[in-house]
C-alpha positions in Angstrom: -17.1 -5.8 -3.7 -16.5 -4.5 0.0 -15.0 -1.3 -0.6 -17.3 1.8 -0.3 -16.8 4.8 -2.9 -18.4 8.0 -3.5 -21.6 7.6 -5.9 -21.2 11.4 -7.3 -20.7 11.8 -10.6 -17.6 13.7 -12.4 -13.8 13.3 -11.5 -12.3 10.3 -10.5 -12.7 8.7 -6.7 -10.1 9.3 -3.7 -10.1 6.6 -1.6 -12.6 6.3 1.3 -11.8 4.3 4.4 -13.6 1.6 6.2 -15.2 1.4 9.4 -13.4 0.2 12.3 -15.9 -3.0 12.1 -14.7 -3.9 8.5 -10.9 -3.3 9.4 -8.5 -3.5 12.5 -8.8 0.4 14.5 -6.3 2.8 13.5 -4.7 4.0 17.0 -3.6 0.4 17.7 -1.9 -0.2 14.6 -0.1 3.2 15.0 1.1 2.5 18.4 2.6 -0.8 17.3 4.3 0.7 14.6 5.5 3.6 16.5 7.3 1.2 19.1 8.9 -0.9 16.2 10.3 2.3 14.8 11.4 3.5 18.2 13.4 0.3 18.7 14.8 0.4 15.2 16.2 3.8 15.9 17.5 3.2 19.1 19.9 0.5 17.5 20.6 2.8 14.5 19.8 6.5 15.5 21.3 7.9 11.9 19.3 5.9 10.0 17.2 8.5 8.0 14.7 6.6 5.7 13.4 4.8 9.1 13.5 8.2 11.1 11.5 10.0 8.0 8.9 7.2 8.0 8.5 7.3 11.9 6.8 10.7 11.8 3.1 10.9 12.8 2.0 12.0 9.1 3.8 8.7 7.9 2.5 6.7 10.4 -1.0 7.7 10.2 -1.1 7.5 6.4 0.3 3.9 6.2 -2.0 2.6 8.5 -5.0 4.1 6.8 -3.6 2.4 3.8 -3.1 -0.7 5.4 -6.9 -0.6 7.0 -8.0 0.3 3.1 -6.8 -2.8 1.9 -7.2 -5.4 4.5 -10.8 -6.2 3.8 -9.3 -7.4 0.4 -6.6 -10.0 1.9 -7.9 -10.5 5.0 -9.1 -13.9 4.5 -5.2 -14.7 2.7 -3.0 -17.6 4.4 -0.2 -17.1 2.4 1.0 -13.5 1.7 4.1 -12.1 -0.2 5.3 -8.5 0.9 7.2 -8.1 -2.1 10.0 -5.2 -1.7 9.2 -4.7 1.7 11.9 -3.1 2.8 11.6 -3.1 6.7 8.4 -4.5 6.3 5.5 -2.2 8.2 2.8 -3.6 6.2 3.9 -7.4 7.1 4.1 -6.2 10.8 0.7 -4.5 10.5 -0.9 -7.8 9.0 0.5 -9.9 11.8 -0.7 -7.7 14.3 -4.1 -7.5 12.9 -4.3 -11.1 12.9 -2.9 -11.1 16.6 -5.9 -8.6 17.3 -8.4 -10.8 15.5 -6.7 -13.9 17.7 -5.9 -15.7 14.1 -2.1 -15.3 14.6 -1.4 -18.9 13.7 -3.6 -18.9 10.1 -1.2 -16.6 8.2 2.4 -17.1 6.7 4.0 -14.0 5.7 6.9 -14.1 3.4 9.0 -11.0 2.3 11.9 -10.2 0.0 14.1 -7.2 -1.1 17.6 -6.4 -1.7 18.9 -5.8 1.7 20.5 -8.1 3.7 18.3 -10.5 6.0 20.0 -8.9 9.4 18.4 -5.5 8.6 15.4 -4.4 10.8 15.2 -7.3 13.1 12.3 -5.9 15.2 10.1 -5.2 12.2 11.2 -8.8 11.1 10.5 -10.5 14.1 7.3 -8.7 14.8 5.8 -9.9 11.5 7.2 -13.4 12.2 8.3 -13.3 8.4 10.3 -15.5 6.4 12.5 -13.3 4.5 14.8 -13.7 1.3 17.4 -11.6 0.1 16.9 -11.0 -3.7 19.9 -12.2 -6.1 17.9 -11.1 -9.3 16.2 -7.9 -10.0 13.8 -10.0 -12.5 13.0 -13.1 -11.2 11.7 -14.4 -7.6 12.5 -17.2 -5.9 9.3 -18.8 -5.3 7.0 -21.2 -6.7 3.9 -21.2 -9.4 1.1 -20.0 -7.6 2.7 -20.0 -3.9 0.7 -16.9 -2.5 -2.7 -16.0 -2.5 -1.8 -12.5 -1.9 0.8 -10.0 -2.7 1.5 -6.5 -1.2 3.3 -4.0 -3.4 3.9 -0.8 -1.3 5.8 1.4 -3.3 7.7 -0.8 -5.3 6.6 -0.7 -8.9 8.2 2.5 -9.6 11.5 1.2 -8.5 11.9 -2.0 -10.2 13.7 -2.4 -13.7 10.8 -3.2 -15.8 7.2 -2.9 -13.9 5.5 -4.8 -16.6 8.0 -7.7 -16.2 8.0 -7.7 -12.3 4.1 -7.9 -12.7 4.2 -11.0 -14.8 6.5 -12.3 -12.4 3.9 -11.8 -9.8 1.1 -13.1 -11.7 3.1 -16.2 -12.0 3.5 -16.6 -8.1 0.3 -15.8 -7.5 -2.4 -18.5 -7.3 -5.5 -18.0 -9.6 -7.9 -15.1 -8.1 -5.0 -13.9 -5.6 -5.2 -10.6 -4.8 -2.4 -7.9 -5.3 -2.2 -4.8 -3.7 -0.6 -1.7 -5.2 0.0 1.4 -3.1 2.1 4.4 -2.6 2.4 4.3 -6.9 3.7 7.9 -8.0 1.0 10.1 -9.4 1.6 11.7 -12.5 -0.2 14.7 -11.7 1.0 15.2 -8.1 2.1 18.7 -7.5 4.8 17.2 -4.9 6.6 15.4 -7.6 6.4 18.3 -9.8 8.2 20.8 -7.3 10.9 18.2 -6.6 11.7 18.0 -10.2 11.5 21.8 -10.7 14.0 22.2 -7.7 16.6 19.5 -8.7 15.4 17.3 -5.6 15.5 13.5 -5.6 12.2 12.4 -7.5 10.3 9.3 -9.4 11.9 8.8 -12.4 8.7 6.6 -13.5 5.0 8.4 -12.6 1.6 7.0 -13.6 -1.8 7.9 -14.4 -4.9 6.1 -13.3 -5.6 5.2 -16.8 -1.8 3.8 -17.6 -1.8 2.1 -14.2 -5.5 0.0 -15.3 -4.1 -0.5 -18.7 -0.6 -2.0 -17.1 -2.2 -4.6 -14.9 -4.7 -5.8 -17.4 -1.8 -6.3 -19.8 0.2 -8.0 -17.2 -2.8 -10.8 -16.5 -4.5 -8.7 -13.9 -8.1 -7.9 -13.4 -8.6 -4.5 -11.2 -10.8 -5.0 -8.6 -11.0 -1.2 -7.3 -10.7 1.6 -9.5 -7.3 3.3 -9.3 -7.6 5.7 -6.5 -5.9 8.7 -6.0 -4.4 8.4 -2.4 -4.9 11.6 -0.4 -5.8 10.4 3.5 -3.9 13.6 4.9 -6.5 15.9 2.9 -9.6 14.2 4.3 -8.3 13.9 7.7 -7.6 18.1 7.2 -11.4 18.1 6.3 -12.4 15.8 9.4 -10.5 18.0 12.0 -12.3 21.3 10.8 -15.9 19.7 10.7 -15.2 17.0 13.0 -15.2 13.4 11.8 -18.9 12.1 10.7 -21.4 12.3 7.9 -21.0 16.1 7.6 -17.6 16.0 7.1 -17.7 13.0 4.6 -20.3 14.9 2.6 -17.8 18.0 2.5 -15.2 16.1 1.4 -16.8 14.1 -1.7 -18.3 17.5 -2.7 -15.0 19.0 -2.9 -13.7 16.1 -4.8 -16.6 16.6 -7.6 -16.7 20.4 -7.7 -12.9 21.3 -7.2 -11.0 17.9 -7.5 -7.8 19.0 -5.3 -7.1 15.6 -5.0 -6.1 14.9 -8.2 -2.8 17.2 -7.9 -2.7 16.8 -3.9 -2.3 12.9 -4.1 1.3 12.0 -4.6 0.6 8.5 -4.9 -2.1 6.2 -6.4 -3.5 2.8 -5.2 -5.6 -0.4 -6.6 -6.3 -3.9 -5.6 -6.5 -6.3 -8.6 -7.0 -10.4 -8.8 -5.0 -12.8 -10.9 -6.8 -13.3 -14.0 -6.7 -16.7 -15.9 -8.6 -15.2 -18.8 -10.6 -12.3 -19.6 -14.0 -12.1 -21.4 
């Protein structure tokens, strides 16, 4: 396992982030995404979803998550960006391979309910083969077609999360990787506030335990713990103490002594593999 986690006992871990030697650097990916959002918004300035996700905070968080899971799919040669929307993960994946001078070694497919003509700048940057889905349950791909699937903020929106996971299990090769990010956290204060105020919120929320069990019962073996996804809080600590060993130690200590990340994290993330069987 290439992921590093806190060795301190106590409450469940929040994610830690890899060194630049393990993953593409943060700044070039943020700049790449910012340029793509800028071009899309020039064509469609009233697109509120794109405008919201182009904010510096969203960009930084999304890039940080990509850098976190990159080591798990770095060697993949066929990747599906499932429910990709405009496809920021695919765009980062392609850019990361370009930076590593391996642009010809990965094929990227994407699928969603949107029309294929939407988001042309992101689609072109990802060099993605995009399909508009006709079914909310079945996917138009062959058994074992992919060796990695990215599911960024998707499972909570599908008709049946378990049915969808079983379909992803079908199209993944044995041992293929499934990356789940931005899964709504049942303990999130943000989700609680949205519900209390009658604002748009996620109808389905997930705990760490329930997420792990759902993956296991759908044929996936988790390769990482189900992490609390709290990059913003970690950055805030680093801004005060400066990035380095001191900030990392302080962040880990706070997670154990005062587990703020349990309620501050709006989302969860995990990497799993398609299991052929269980022992």
